[in-house]
DSSP file (Angstrom, degrees, kcal/mol; ACC not computed):
  #  RESIDUE AA STRUCTURE BP1 BP2  ACC     N-H-->O    O-->H-N    N-H-->O    O-->H-N    TCO  KAPPA ALPHA  PHI   PSI    X-CA   Y-CA   Z-CA
    1    1 A K     >        0   0    0      0, 0.0     4,-1.9     0, 0.0     5,-0.1   0.000 360.0 360.0 360.0 -40.7   40.8  -49.4 -198.6
    2    2 A V  H  >  +     0   0    0      2,-0.2     4,-2.5     1,-0.2     5,-0.2   0.885 360.0  51.8 -65.0 -42.9   38.1  -51.8 -199.3
    3    3 A L  H  > S+     0   0    0      1,-0.2     4,-3.0     2,-0.2    -1,-0.2   0.917 110.0  50.9 -63.2 -40.0   38.5  -51.6 -203.1
    4    4 A L  H  > S+     0   0    0      2,-0.2     4,-2.8     1,-0.2     5,-0.2   0.903 109.2  49.2 -60.0 -43.9   42.2  -52.3 -202.7
    5    5 A L  H  X S+     0   0    0     -4,-1.9     4,-2.7     2,-0.2    -1,-0.2   0.931 113.7  47.8 -66.2 -43.7   41.5  -55.4 -200.5
    6    6 A V  H  X S+     0   0    0     -4,-2.5     4,-2.9     1,-0.2    -2,-0.2   0.951 111.9  49.0 -62.1 -49.6   39.0  -56.6 -203.2
    7    7 A A  H  X S+     0   0    0     -4,-3.0     4,-2.4     1,-0.2    -1,-0.2   0.887 111.6  48.4 -59.1 -39.5   41.4  -56.0 -205.9
    8    8 A M  H  X S+     0   0    0     -4,-2.8     4,-3.0     2,-0.2    -1,-0.2   0.915 112.2  51.3 -62.3 -41.4   44.3  -57.8 -204.1
    9    9 A F  H  X S+     0   0    0     -4,-2.7     4,-3.1    -5,-0.2    -2,-0.2   0.979 111.1  45.4 -64.4 -53.2   41.9  -60.7 -203.4
   10   10 A L  H  X S+     0   0    0     -4,-2.9     4,-2.8     1,-0.2     5,-0.2   0.921 114.2  49.8 -55.6 -43.6   40.8  -61.0 -207.1
   11   11 A I  H  X S+     0   0    0     -4,-2.4     4,-2.8     1,-0.2    -1,-0.2   0.947 112.9  46.9 -59.7 -46.2   44.5  -60.8 -208.2
   12   12 A G  H  X S+     0   0    0     -4,-3.0     4,-2.0     1,-0.2    -2,-0.2   0.928 113.5  49.1 -66.3 -38.8   45.5  -63.5 -205.6
   13   13 A T  H  X S+     0   0    0     -4,-3.1     4,-1.8     2,-0.2    -1,-0.2   0.903 109.0  50.8 -65.7 -37.3   42.6  -65.7 -206.8
   14   14 A A  H  X S+     0   0    0     -4,-2.8     4,-1.2     1,-0.2    -1,-0.2   0.925 110.0  52.3 -60.3 -43.4   43.5  -65.3 -210.5
   15   15 A T  H  X S+     0   0    0     -4,-2.8     4,-0.6     1,-0.2     3,-0.3   0.886 106.5  53.5 -56.4 -41.2   47.0  -66.4 -209.5
   16   16 A V  H  < S+     0   0    0     -4,-2.0     3,-0.4     1,-0.2    -1,-0.2   0.902 116.2  36.7 -55.0 -47.6   45.8  -69.4 -207.8
   17   17 A F  H >< S+     0   0    0     -4,-1.8     3,-0.5     1,-0.2    -1,-0.2   0.474  95.6  83.4 -91.7  -6.3   43.8  -70.7 -210.8
   18   18 A A  H 3< S+     0   0    0     -4,-1.2    -1,-0.2    -3,-0.3    -2,-0.2   0.845  90.6  52.2 -65.5 -34.4   46.2  -69.6 -213.5
   19   19 A A  T 3< S+     0   0    0     -4,-0.6    47,-2.5    -3,-0.4     2,-0.3   0.690  85.4 100.2 -76.6 -20.6   48.4  -72.7 -213.0
   20   20 A N  E <   -A   65   0A   0     -3,-0.5     2,-0.4    45,-0.2    45,-0.2  -0.482  52.1-177.0 -72.5 127.1   45.4  -75.2 -213.4
   21   21 A K  E     -A   64   0A   0     43,-3.1    43,-2.8    -2,-0.3     2,-0.4  -0.951  15.7-149.3-125.1 148.4   45.3  -76.7 -216.8
   22   22 A T  E     +A   63   0A   0     -2,-0.4     2,-0.3    41,-0.2    41,-0.2  -0.955  22.1 172.7-114.6 130.5   42.6  -79.1 -218.2
   23   23 A E  E     -A   62   0A   0     39,-1.8    39,-3.0    -2,-0.4     2,-0.4  -0.984  24.5-144.3-137.4 146.7   43.6  -81.7 -220.9
   24   24 A K  E     -A   61   0A   0     -2,-0.3     2,-0.4    37,-0.2    37,-0.2  -0.944  22.7-176.7-109.8 139.5   41.8  -84.6 -222.5
   25   25 A V  E     -A   60   0A   0     35,-2.2    35,-4.1    -2,-0.4     2,-0.5  -0.992  27.0-124.6-138.1 138.3   44.0  -87.5 -223.3
   26   26 A D  E     -A   59   0A   0     -2,-0.4     2,-0.4    33,-0.2    33,-0.2  -0.762  33.4-176.3 -86.3 129.3   43.0  -90.8 -225.1
   27   27 A V        -     0   0    0     31,-3.4    58,-0.2    -2,-0.5     2,-0.2  -0.992  22.8-125.7-130.1 126.1   43.9  -93.8 -222.8
   28   28 A K        +     0   0    0     56,-2.3     2,-0.3    -2,-0.4    76,-0.1  -0.447  52.2 117.4 -71.7 140.2   43.5  -97.3 -223.8
   29   29 A G        -     0   0    0     -2,-0.2    76,-0.1    26,-0.1    74,-0.1  -0.967  44.2-145.4 174.1 176.1   41.5  -99.6 -221.6
   30   30 A S        +     0   0    0     -2,-0.3     2,-0.2     1,-0.2    72,-0.1   0.701  62.1  17.6-128.7 -35.5   38.4 -101.8 -221.4
   31   31 A C  S  > S-     0   0    0     71,-0.1     4,-2.4     1,-0.0    -1,-0.2  -0.697  81.6 -78.7-146.3-177.6   36.6 -102.0 -218.1
   32   32 A G  H  > S+     0   0    0      1,-0.2     4,-2.3     2,-0.2     5,-0.2   0.861 123.2  56.5 -64.7 -34.8   35.8 -100.6 -214.7
   33   33 A M  H  > S+     0   0    0      1,-0.2     4,-2.7     2,-0.2    -1,-0.2   0.924 105.8  52.2 -61.4 -37.5   39.0 -102.1 -213.3
   34   34 A C  H  > S+     0   0    0      1,-0.2     4,-3.4     2,-0.2     5,-0.4   0.960 107.1  53.3 -61.9 -46.3   40.9 -100.1 -215.9
   35   35 A K  H  X S+     0   0    0     -4,-2.4     4,-2.1     1,-0.2     5,-0.2   0.891 109.2  47.5 -51.3 -44.5   39.1  -97.0 -214.9
   36   36 A T  H  X S+     0   0    0     -4,-2.3     4,-2.0     2,-0.2    -1,-0.2   0.902 115.4  45.6 -61.0 -43.9   40.1  -97.4 -211.3
   37   37 A R  H  X S+     0   0    0     -4,-2.7     4,-2.6    -5,-0.2    -2,-0.2   0.938 114.7  46.4 -66.0 -49.2   43.8  -98.1 -212.3
   38   38 A I  H  X S+     0   0    0     -4,-3.4     4,-2.4    -5,-0.2     5,-0.2   0.949 114.6  46.9 -64.0 -50.2   44.1  -95.3 -214.8
   39   39 A E  H  X S+     0   0    0     -4,-2.1     4,-3.1    -5,-0.4     5,-0.2   0.929 112.5  49.8 -53.7 -49.3   42.5  -92.7 -212.4
   40   40 A K  H  X S+     0   0    0     -4,-2.0     4,-1.3    -5,-0.2    -1,-0.2   0.915 111.2  48.6 -62.8 -44.6   44.6  -93.8 -209.5
   41   41 A A  H  < S+     0   0    0     -4,-2.6     4,-0.2     2,-0.2    -2,-0.2   0.940 113.1  47.9 -62.6 -46.8   47.8  -93.6 -211.5
   42   42 A A  H >< S+     0   0    0     -4,-2.4     3,-1.6     1,-0.2    -2,-0.2   0.927 113.4  46.1 -54.3 -52.7   46.9  -90.1 -212.8
   43   43 A K  H 3< S+     0   0    0     -4,-3.1    -1,-0.2     1,-0.3    -2,-0.2   0.683  98.4  70.7 -73.0 -14.3   46.0  -88.9 -209.4
   44   44 A G  T 3< S+     0   0    0     -4,-1.3     2,-0.4    -5,-0.2    -1,-0.3   0.612  79.6  95.7 -70.5 -11.0   49.1  -90.3 -207.9
   45   45 A V  S X  S-     0   0    0     -3,-1.6     3,-2.0    -4,-0.2     2,-0.1  -0.688  88.8-111.6 -80.7 122.0   51.1  -87.6 -209.9
   46   46 A D  T 3  S+     0   0    0     -2,-0.4     3,-0.1     1,-0.2    -2,-0.1  -0.389 105.1  27.4 -55.8 125.3   51.9  -84.5 -207.7
   47   47 A G  T 3  S+     0   0    0      1,-0.4    18,-2.8    -4,-0.1     2,-0.5   0.237  86.0 123.2 102.8 -13.4   49.8  -81.6 -209.0
   48   48 A V  E <   +B   64   0A   0     -3,-2.0    -1,-0.4    16,-0.2    16,-0.3  -0.728  27.1 169.4 -74.9 122.3   46.9  -83.7 -210.5
   49   49 A S  E     +     0   0A   0     14,-2.9     2,-0.4    -2,-0.5    15,-0.2   0.634  65.6  24.8-108.8 -23.0   43.7  -82.5 -208.9
   50   50 A K  E     +B   63   0A   0     13,-1.8    13,-2.3    -8,-0.1    -1,-0.3  -0.998  53.4 169.0-143.7 140.6   41.2  -84.4 -211.2
   51   51 A A  E     +B   62   0A   0     -2,-0.4     2,-0.5    11,-0.2    11,-0.2  -0.840   7.0 170.5-150.5 111.3   41.3  -87.5 -213.3
   52   52 A E  E     -B   61   0A   0      9,-2.0     9,-2.6    -2,-0.3     2,-0.4  -0.962  12.8-163.6-130.6 116.4   38.2  -88.9 -214.8
   53   53 A W  E     -B   60   0A   0     -2,-0.5     2,-0.6     7,-0.2     7,-0.2  -0.798   8.8-151.1-101.8 132.2   38.4  -91.8 -217.5
   54   54 A N  E  >> -B   59   0A   0      5,-2.3     4,-2.5    -2,-0.4     5,-0.5  -0.924   3.4-157.8-102.2 113.0   35.3  -92.6 -219.6
   55   55 A K  T  45S+     0   0    0     -2,-0.6    -1,-0.1     1,-0.2   -26,-0.1   0.767  90.4  53.7 -63.1 -27.9   35.4  -96.4 -220.6
   56   56 A E  T  45S+     0   0    0      1,-0.2    -1,-0.2     3,-0.1    -2,-0.0   0.895 123.5  22.4 -73.5 -43.1   33.1  -95.8 -223.6
   57   57 A T  T  45S-     0   0    0      2,-0.2    -2,-0.2    -3,-0.0    -1,-0.2   0.586  95.0-133.9-103.5  -7.4   35.1  -93.0 -225.2
   58   58 A H  T  <5 +     0   0    0     -4,-2.5   -31,-3.4     1,-0.2     2,-0.5   0.675  56.2 143.9  61.3  23.2   38.5  -93.9 -223.6
   59   59 A V  E   < -AB  26  54A   0     -5,-0.5    -5,-2.3   -33,-0.2     2,-0.6  -0.805  39.0-156.7 -99.9 124.1   39.0  -90.2 -222.9
   60   60 A L  E     -AB  25  53A   0    -35,-4.1   -35,-2.2    -2,-0.5     2,-0.7  -0.910   6.1-154.8-101.7 122.0   40.8  -89.2 -219.6
   61   61 A E  E     -AB  24  52A   0     -9,-2.6    -9,-2.0    -2,-0.6     2,-0.4  -0.873  19.4-174.1 -95.8 117.8   39.9  -85.6 -218.5
   62   62 A L  E     -AB  23  51A   0    -39,-3.0   -39,-1.8    -2,-0.7     2,-0.4  -0.833  17.0-167.5-112.3 144.6   42.8  -84.3 -216.3
   63   63 A T  E     +AB  22  50A   0    -13,-2.3   -14,-2.9    -2,-0.4   -13,-1.8  -0.993  26.7 157.6-126.3 127.6   43.1  -81.1 -214.3
   64   64 A F  E     -AB  21  48A   0    -43,-2.8   -43,-3.1    -2,-0.4     2,-1.1  -0.990  48.4-106.7-149.0 160.6   46.5  -80.3 -213.1
   65   65 A D  E >>  -A   20   0A   0    -18,-2.8     3,-2.8    -2,-0.3     4,-1.5  -0.695  25.5-158.7 -87.8 106.9   48.8  -77.6 -211.9
   66   66 A D  T 34 S+     0   0    0    -47,-2.5    -1,-0.1    -2,-1.1   -46,-0.1   0.466  88.9  64.5 -70.7   5.1   51.3  -77.1 -214.7
   67   67 A T  T 34 S+     0   0    0    -48,-0.1    -1,-0.3   -20,-0.1     3,-0.1   0.586 112.6  35.8 -90.7  -8.5   53.8  -75.6 -212.3
   68   68 A K  T <4 S+     0   0    0     -3,-2.8     2,-0.3     1,-0.2    -2,-0.2   0.648 128.3   0.7-112.9 -27.0   54.0  -78.9 -210.6
   69   69 A T     <  -     0   0    0     -4,-1.5     2,-0.3   -22,-0.2    -1,-0.2  -0.930  57.6-137.7-155.3 174.3   53.7  -81.5 -213.4
   70   70 A Y     >  -     0   0    0     -2,-0.3     4,-1.4    -3,-0.1     3,-0.4  -0.860  33.5-101.8-136.1 172.7   53.2  -81.9 -217.2
   71   71 A L  H  > S+     0   0    0     -2,-0.3     4,-2.6     1,-0.2     5,-0.2   0.903 116.3  52.8 -69.8 -42.9   51.2  -84.1 -219.4
   72   72 A K  H  > S+     0   0    0      1,-0.2     4,-2.0     2,-0.2    -1,-0.2   0.781 105.2  56.4 -64.2 -23.1   53.9  -86.5 -220.4
   73   73 A K  H  > S+     0   0    0     -3,-0.4     4,-1.9     2,-0.2    -1,-0.2   0.923 109.7  45.2 -66.7 -48.2   54.6  -87.1 -216.8
   74   74 A V  H  X S+     0   0    0     -4,-1.4     4,-1.7     2,-0.2    -2,-0.2   0.883 112.7  49.7 -68.0 -40.8   51.1  -88.1 -216.2
   75   75 A E  H  X S+     0   0    0     -4,-2.6     4,-2.8     1,-0.2     5,-0.3   0.902 107.2  56.7 -66.0 -36.2   50.9  -90.4 -219.3
   76   76 A T  H  X S+     0   0    0     -4,-2.0     4,-1.9    -5,-0.2    -2,-0.2   0.934 107.1  48.6 -59.1 -45.1   54.1  -92.0 -218.2
   77   77 A A  H  X S+     0   0    0     -4,-1.9     4,-0.7     1,-0.2    -1,-0.2   0.864 112.4  48.0 -56.7 -38.2   52.5  -92.9 -214.8
   78   78 A I  H ><>S+     0   0    0     -4,-1.7     5,-1.5     1,-0.2     3,-0.7   0.891 110.0  51.6 -75.0 -37.3   49.5  -94.3 -216.6
   79   79 A A  H ><5S+     0   0    0     -4,-2.8     3,-1.9     1,-0.2    12,-0.4   0.839 100.8  65.0 -63.3 -34.0   51.7  -96.3 -219.0
   80   80 A T  H 3<5S+     0   0    0     -4,-1.9    -1,-0.2     1,-0.3    -2,-0.2   0.806 102.3  47.4 -64.4 -27.6   53.5  -97.8 -215.9
   81   81 A V  T <<5S-     0   0    0     -3,-0.7    -1,-0.3    -4,-0.7    -2,-0.2   0.286 132.5 -86.9 -98.4  12.6   50.4  -99.5 -214.8
   82   82 A G  T < 5S+     0   0    0     -3,-1.9     2,-0.5     1,-0.2    -3,-0.2   0.627  85.4 121.8 105.7  12.5   49.6 -100.9 -218.3
   83   83 A H      < -     0   0    0     -5,-1.5    -1,-0.2    -8,-0.1     2,-0.2  -0.920  52.7-135.7-113.4 123.4   47.7  -98.4 -220.2
   84   84 A D        -     0   0    0     -2,-0.5   -56,-2.3     5,-0.1     5,-0.2  -0.447  24.3-177.9 -74.7 143.2   48.9  -96.9 -223.6
   85   85 A T        -     0   0    0      3,-2.6   -58,-0.2   -58,-0.2   -60,-0.0  -0.882  44.0 -95.4-130.8 162.3   48.5  -93.2 -224.1
   86   86 A P  S    S+     0   0    0      0, 0.0     3,-0.1     0, 0.0   -59,-0.1   0.865 123.7  32.3 -49.8 -37.9   49.4  -91.0 -227.2
   87   87 A L  S    S+     0   0    0      1,-0.2     2,-0.4   -16,-0.1   -15,-0.0   0.773 122.8  38.4 -94.9 -28.0   52.8  -90.2 -225.9
   88   88 A V        -     0   0    0     -5,-0.1    -3,-2.6   -13,-0.0     2,-0.4  -0.984  62.5-153.4-135.1 133.7   53.8  -93.3 -223.9
   89   89 A K        -     0   0    0     -2,-0.4    -5,-0.1    21,-0.4     2,-0.1  -0.809  26.5-117.4-102.0 141.9   53.3  -96.9 -224.6
   90   90 A A        -     0   0    0     -2,-0.4   -10,-0.1     1,-0.1     2,-0.1  -0.431  37.9-101.5 -70.5 152.3   53.1  -99.4 -221.7
   91   91 A T     >  -     0   0    0    -12,-0.4     4,-2.4     1,-0.1     5,-0.2  -0.425  26.9-119.5 -73.6 155.6   55.8 -102.0 -221.7
   92   92 A D  H  > S+     0   0    0      1,-0.2     4,-2.8     2,-0.2     5,-0.2   0.891 114.1  56.5 -63.9 -35.0   54.7 -105.4 -223.0
   93   93 A E  H  4 S+     0   0    0      2,-0.2     4,-0.4     1,-0.2    -1,-0.2   0.876 110.7  41.8 -60.2 -41.3   55.6 -107.0 -219.7
   94   94 A V  H >4 S+     0   0    0     -3,-0.2     3,-0.9     2,-0.2     4,-0.4   0.903 116.5  50.2 -77.8 -39.6   53.2 -104.6 -217.6
   95   95 A Y  H >< S+     0   0    0     -4,-2.4     3,-1.7     1,-0.2    -2,-0.2   0.945 108.8  51.6 -65.7 -42.2   50.4 -104.9 -220.4
   96   96 A N  T 3< S+     0   0    0     -4,-2.8    -1,-0.2     1,-0.3    -2,-0.2   0.649 104.1  58.4 -68.3 -12.4   50.6 -108.8 -220.4
   97   97 A A  T <  S+     0   0    0     -3,-0.9    -1,-0.3    -4,-0.4    -2,-0.2   0.474  82.1 107.0 -95.6  -1.0   50.2 -108.8 -216.6
   98   98 A L  S <  S-     0   0    0     -3,-1.7     5,-0.1    -4,-0.4   -16,-0.0  -0.364  85.2 -95.7 -67.8 151.4   46.9 -107.0 -216.8
   99   99 A P    >   -     0   0    0      0, 0.0     3,-1.8     0, 0.0     4,-0.4  -0.375  40.8-103.5 -64.9 154.8   43.8 -109.2 -216.1
  100  100 A G  G >  S+     0   0    0      1,-0.3     3,-1.3     2,-0.2    -2,-0.1   0.808 119.6  57.7 -48.9 -38.3   42.1 -110.6 -219.2
  101  101 A C  G 3  S+     0   0    0      1,-0.2    -1,-0.3   -71,-0.0   -67,-0.1   0.711 101.0  58.4 -68.7 -17.0   39.2 -108.0 -219.0
  102  102 A C  G <  S+     0   0    0     -3,-1.8    -1,-0.2   -72,-0.1    -2,-0.2   0.518  79.8 112.7 -91.7  -5.6   41.6 -105.2 -219.1
  103  103 A K    <   +     0   0    0     -3,-1.3     2,-0.3    -4,-0.4   -74,-0.1  -0.386  41.2 176.9 -72.0 146.8   43.2 -106.1 -222.5
  104  104 A Y        -     0   0    0     -2,-0.1     2,-0.3   -76,-0.1   -74,-0.1  -0.961  40.8 -79.1-144.5 162.8   42.7 -103.9 -225.3
  105  105 A E        -     0   0    0     -2,-0.3     2,-0.3   -76,-0.1   -76,-0.1  -0.491  49.6-143.1 -68.8 121.0   43.9 -103.6 -229.0
  106  106 A R        -     0   0    0     -2,-0.3     2,-0.1   -78,-0.0    -1,-0.1  -0.695   7.0-150.7 -82.5 129.6   47.5 -102.1 -229.0
  107  107 A S        -     0   0    0     -2,-0.3     2,-1.0     1,-0.0    -1,-0.0  -0.390  35.1 -95.7 -90.1 178.5   48.5  -99.7 -231.6
  108  108 A S        +     0   0    0     -2,-0.1     2,-0.1   -19,-0.0   -19,-0.0  -0.325  62.0 163.2 -95.7  51.7   52.2  -99.4 -232.8
  109  109 A L        -     0   0    0     -2,-1.0     2,-0.2     1,-0.1   -22,-0.1  -0.418  42.0-111.0 -69.6 148.5   53.2  -96.5 -230.5
  110  110 A K              0   0    0      1,-0.1   -21,-0.4    -2,-0.1    -1,-0.1  -0.518 360.0 360.0 -76.3 145.5   56.7  -95.6 -229.9
  111  111 A K              0   0    0     -2,-0.2    -1,-0.1   -23,-0.2    -2,-0.0   0.518 360.0 360.0 -77.6 360.0   57.9  -96.3 -226.4
């Protein structure tokens, strides 16, 4: 009986963690204000449990439940606040409204 309970617990635990996915994404930005804005936008997407952006490497490490969201949805949320990603480019209007310290060199990504 105890063995059955342990087995059921382990299966349940594996099921809970099976949906978590970790990805690293390049996100354009420059400063601490960018870090706050990028992480807030990513964490605002339902299913994202962790978002940590490194301003030196411009890499965002994301952990999310892939049954609730997907990478392009998170990248779209980040672009909406002015930061380009590999899949989604921020509109010129939103990018131009960023504070001067947040401006970065933009590539020719497709929208």
